[in-house]
C-alpha positions as CSV (number, residue, x, y, z in Angstrom):
1,M,33.5,-13.6,-5.6
2,K,31.1,-12.8,-8.4
3,Q,30.0,-8.7,-8.8
4,I,26.4,-8.3,-8.4
5,P,25.0,-5.5,-10.7
6,R,24.6,-2.1,-9.8
7,V,21.1,-2.0,-11.3
8,S,18.4,-4.1,-12.3
9,I,15.0,-3.3,-13.8
10,Q,12.9,-6.7,-13.5
11,T,9.3,-8.0,-13.0
12,E,10.1,-10.4,-10.7
13,D,10.0,-9.7,-6.8
14,F,13.4,-8.5,-5.1
15,D,14.6,-10.7,-1.1
16,L,15.5,-8.2,0.9
17,G,17.9,-9.9,3.4
18,A,19.9,-12.0,-0.1
19,Q,20.5,-8.5,-1.4
20,T,21.7,-6.8,1.3
21,L,23.8,-10.4,1.9
22,A,25.2,-9.7,-1.3
23,L,25.9,-6.0,-1.7
24,R,27.9,-6.5,1.6
25,G,30.3,-9.6,-0.1
26,Q,33.0,-9.7,2.1
27,D,33.7,-5.9,2.6
28,G,34.9,-5.8,6.5
29,G,34.8,-1.8,5.7
30,I,31.4,-1.8,5.6
31,G,29.9,-0.3,8.6
32,A,26.6,0.6,7.8
33,V,24.1,-0.7,5.5
34,V,20.7,1.6,4.5
35,A,17.1,-0.4,2.7
36,F,14.9,1.6,1.1
37,V,12.1,-0.8,-0.5
38,G,9.0,1.2,-2.2
39,T,5.9,-0.6,-2.4
40,V,2.1,-0.4,-4.6
41,R,-0.3,1.5,-2.3
42,D,-4.0,0.5,-1.7
43,A,-4.5,4.3,-2.5
44,S,-4.1,7.8,-4.0
45,H,-5.3,11.0,-4.0
46,G,-8.8,10.0,-2.2
47,Q,-9.1,6.3,-4.3
48,N,-8.3,3.4,-4.3
49,V,-5.6,1.4,-6.4
50,S,-5.8,-2.3,-6.8
51,A,-3.1,-2.1,-9.6
52,M,-0.3,-0.2,-10.5
53,E,2.0,-1.0,-13.9
54,L,5.4,0.2,-14.5
55,E,7.1,1.2,-17.6
56,H,10.4,2.3,-18.9
57,Y,13.2,2.9,-21.7
58,P,15.3,-0.6,-21.4
59,G,18.6,0.7,-22.0
60,M,18.0,4.1,-21.1
61,T,16.8,3.6,-17.8
62,E,19.3,1.3,-16.3
63,A,21.8,4.0,-18.2
64,A,20.2,6.3,-15.7
65,I,20.2,4.5,-12.8
66,E,23.6,4.1,-13.8
67,S,24.7,7.7,-13.5
68,M,22.7,7.8,-10.3
69,I,24.3,5.9,-8.6
70,D,28.1,7.7,-9.7
71,A,26.5,10.8,-8.5
72,A,26.3,9.7,-5.2
73,F,29.3,7.9,-5.2
74,A,30.9,11.5,-5.9
75,R,29.4,13.4,-3.7
76,F,28.8,10.8,-0.3
77,D,31.8,8.4,1.5
78,I,29.8,4.6,0.2
79,R,31.2,1.5,-0.5
80,A,28.8,0.4,-1.8
81,A,25.1,0.5,-3.7
82,R,22.3,-1.5,-5.5
83,V,19.3,-0.5,-7.2
84,I,16.0,-3.1,-8.2
85,H,13.5,-1.1,-10.1
86,R,10.3,-3.9,-11.3
87,V,8.0,-2.9,-14.2
88,G,5.7,-4.7,-16.0
89,A,1.9,-4.9,-14.0
90,L,1.8,-4.8,-10.3
91,L,-0.4,-5.2,-7.5
92,A,-1.4,-3.1,-4.1
93,C,1.1,-4.4,-1.9
94,D,3.7,-5.7,-3.5
95,Q,7.4,-4.6,-3.7
96,I,8.5,-1.9,-7.0
97,V,12.1,-0.5,-6.0
98,L,14.4,-1.5,-3.8
99,V,18.0,1.0,-2.8
100,L,21.1,0.1,-1.2
101,V,24.1,2.0,0.2
102,A,26.5,0.4,2.2
103,S,29.7,2.7,4.0
104,A,31.9,2.8,6.8
105,H,29.5,4.8,8.7
106,R,25.1,5.4,9.0
107,G,25.6,9.0,7.7
108,Q,27.0,8.7,4.9
109,A,24.7,5.8,3.6
110,F,21.0,6.9,4.9
111,Q,22.0,10.2,2.9
112,A,23.0,8.6,0.1
113,C,19.8,6.4,-0.1
114,E,17.5,9.4,0.2
115,F,19.6,11.3,-2.9
116,L,19.4,7.8,-4.6
117,M,15.7,7.7,-4.3
118,D,15.1,11.4,-4.7
119,Y,16.5,11.3,-7.9
120,L,14.7,8.2,-8.9
121,K,11.4,9.8,-8.3
122,T,11.9,12.4,-10.6
123,Q,15.0,11.5,-12.8
124,A,14.7,7.6,-14.1
125,P,12.8,7.2,-17.0
126,F,9.7,4.8,-15.8
127,W,6.0,5.8,-16.1
128,K,3.4,4.3,-14.1
129,K,-0.4,4.1,-14.7
130,E,-3.3,3.3,-11.7
131,T,-5.9,1.0,-11.6
132,T,-8.7,2.9,-10.0
133,P,-12.5,2.2,-10.0
134,D,-12.9,4.6,-12.6
135,G,-10.1,3.2,-14.7
136,A,-7.0,3.7,-15.4
137,H,-4.8,6.6,-15.5
138,W,-1.4,7.6,-16.0
139,V,0.1,9.1,-12.7
140,D,1.6,12.8,-13.0
141,A,5.1,14.0,-11.3
142,R,4.7,16.1,-8.1
143,D,6.0,19.3,-6.7
144,S,6.9,17.7,-3.8
145,D,9.6,15.0,-5.1
146,D,11.2,18.2,-8.1
147,A,10.8,19.9,-4.2
148,A,13.2,16.7,-1.9
149,L,15.4,16.5,-5.2
150,A,16.0,20.4,-4.8
151,R,17.5,19.9,-1.6
152,W,20.3,18.4,-2.9
153,G,21.0,21.6,-5.5
154,L,19.5,19.3,-8.5
155,V,16.6,20.3,-10.8
156,S,14.0,18.3,-12.0
157,N,13.8,17.2,-15.8
158,N,10.0,15.5,-15.3
159,A,11.0,13.0,-17.4
160,T,9.3,10.9,-14.3
161,V,6.9,10.2,-12.6
């Protein structure tokens, strides 16, 4: 059976159902799959957002996310994990990110998925530019994202937004 990659950085959209089936494969030990799908909001800080552009460092971004997944495997009893992050030009309501985690039991899968999302928001080298009626501007890191990471005993390097 073909092994799916744990990390994909891509411009193309993704199919949640197909990705979930691929992650599960024929692993009879999986009892739970938790998914998080992030989408482009149509508003931010009280302003309409018509588009978002995401940039990254190829190679560096994938390595950073692989490391995050390794940390999730070390911390939680999970059987599989997959992260897909889109880059390039996106419109409001487009899917941006998919985090899938499979485990024997739901608790570990939920925790690992949340851990990976908190890690992604603060540690993955992505840069976001939003387009609003006032023009395009880079999005700053949020204190709330750093606080979410801190609950896992980790400190943000503020490399991402």
